[in-house]
Residue frames as qw, qx, qy, qz and C-alpha x, y, z in Angstrom:
[[0.916, 0.148, -0.242, -0.283, 2.19, 17.78, 0.02],
 [0.652, 0.322, -0.620, 0.294, 5.64, 16.37, 0.79],
 [0.023, -0.361, 0.618, -0.698, 5.78, 17.54, 4.40],
 [0.728, -0.167, 0.204, -0.633, 2.45, 15.81, 5.08],
 [0.420, -0.297, 0.857, -0.033, 4.01, 12.44, 4.25],
 [0.786, 0.414, 0.331, -0.319, 2.05, 11.52, 1.12],
 [0.588, 0.697, -0.401, -0.084, 5.17, 11.17, -1.05],
 [0.825, -0.377, 0.400, 0.127, 7.45, 8.14, -0.94],
 [0.418, 0.712, -0.542, -0.159, 10.74, 7.52, -2.74],
 [0.501, 0.245, -0.829, 0.049, 11.55, 3.83, -3.09],
 [0.631, -0.454, -0.622, -0.092, 8.90, 3.02, -0.45],
 [0.441, -0.275, -0.448, 0.727, 10.43, 5.42, 2.11],
 [0.037, -0.906, -0.420, 0.032, 8.33, 8.35, 3.30],
 [0.437, 0.283, 0.005, 0.854, 9.82, 11.71, 2.32],
 [0.245, -0.787, -0.475, 0.308, 9.27, 14.65, 4.64],
 [0.190, -0.670, 0.129, 0.706, 11.42, 17.32, 2.98],
 [0.627, 0.749, 0.117, -0.182, 10.91, 18.84, -0.49],
 [0.130, 0.818, -0.544, -0.137, 14.70, 18.87, -0.86],
 [0.801, -0.170, 0.573, 0.016, 14.93, 15.05, -0.85],
 [0.125, 0.541, -0.652, -0.516, 17.20, 13.91, -3.66],
 [0.882, 0.248, 0.345, -0.203, 16.03, 11.50, -6.31],
 [0.177, -0.470, 0.724, 0.474, 18.03, 9.58, -8.87],
 [0.578, 0.253, -0.548, -0.549, 17.34, 7.78, -12.12],
 [0.522, -0.063, -0.845, -0.093, 15.37, 4.55, -11.57],
 [0.113, 0.049, 0.663, -0.739, 13.86, 5.78, -8.29],
 [0.213, -0.481, -0.777, -0.346, 10.19, 4.93, -7.84],
 [0.132, -0.092, 0.292, -0.943, 7.96, 7.70, -6.50],
 [0.178, -0.510, -0.839, -0.062, 4.61, 6.99, -4.89],
 [0.075, -0.098, 0.095, -0.988, 2.28, 9.99, -4.64],
 [0.065, -0.534, -0.837, 0.098, -1.09, 10.03, -2.89],
 [0.121, -0.053, -0.039, -0.991, -3.56, 12.79, -3.68],
 [0.687, -0.063, 0.097, -0.717, -6.89, 12.15, -2.01],
 [0.876, -0.020, 0.437, -0.203, -8.01, 8.67, -3.03],
 [0.785, 0.602, -0.142, 0.034, -5.72, 8.53, -6.06],
 [0.622, -0.578, 0.437, 0.296, -2.27, 6.93, -5.77],
 [0.675, 0.705, -0.211, -0.042, 0.27, 7.26, -8.60],
 [0.776, -0.388, 0.366, 0.337, 3.45, 5.23, -8.93],
 [0.479, 0.867, -0.135, -0.035, 6.09, 6.85, -11.14],
 [0.848, -0.168, 0.177, 0.470, 9.55, 5.69, -12.20],
 [0.004, -0.892, 0.220, 0.396, 12.22, 8.34, -12.86],
 [0.871, 0.377, 0.207, 0.236, 13.83, 7.78, -16.28],
 [0.560, 0.346, -0.032, 0.752, 16.05, 10.86, -16.52],
 [0.308, -0.794, -0.286, 0.439, 16.90, 14.07, -14.69],
 [0.440, 0.492, 0.165, 0.734, 17.63, 17.52, -16.07],
 [0.222, -0.302, -0.317, 0.871, 18.16, 20.99, -14.63],
 [0.177, 0.187, -0.054, -0.965, 15.44, 23.63, -14.79],
 [0.619, 0.394, 0.437, -0.520, 11.93, 23.66, -16.16],
 [0.174, -0.076, 0.820, 0.541, 11.19, 21.74, -19.34],
 [0.503, 0.033, -0.324, -0.800, 8.36, 21.73, -21.83],
 [0.804, -0.075, 0.340, -0.482, 5.49, 19.33, -21.21],
 [0.896, 0.362, -0.227, -0.121, 6.59, 17.01, -24.02],
 [0.428, 0.526, -0.647, 0.350, 10.17, 16.81, -22.75],
 [0.363, -0.384, 0.608, -0.592, 9.09, 16.40, -19.11],
 [0.903, 0.027, 0.089, -0.419, 6.77, 13.48, -20.03],
 [0.817, 0.386, -0.420, 0.086, 9.80, 11.59, -21.36],
 [0.092, 0.570, -0.642, 0.505, 11.61, 11.96, -18.02],
 [0.400, -0.157, 0.755, -0.495, 9.30, 9.58, -16.14],
 [0.370, -0.103, -0.839, -0.386, 7.13, 6.52, -16.63],
 [0.587, -0.236, 0.256, -0.731, 3.70, 6.36, -15.03],
 [0.111, 0.139, -0.984, 0.020, 3.74, 2.78, -13.76],
 [0.220, -0.443, -0.869, 0.017, 0.39, 2.68, -12.01],
 [0.244, -0.257, 0.105, -0.929, -2.57, 4.78, -11.02],
 [0.249, -0.316, -0.903, 0.152, -4.82, 3.40, -8.31],
 [0.306, -0.393, -0.085, -0.863, -8.19, 4.94, -7.47]]
């Protein structure tokens, strides 16, 4: 997904999965005809539960 250029961080196309993100970054993700815009609220190491992960970002917009 990332290497195909459908992910942007702060409006810049990301081509590597290792791209770093920081708090307040805005991610734009395109999956087919759906575009999601997400703001990063916090970062933590490792996998988190669904409930905790949901609090780490804000879904700003979903465009179909």
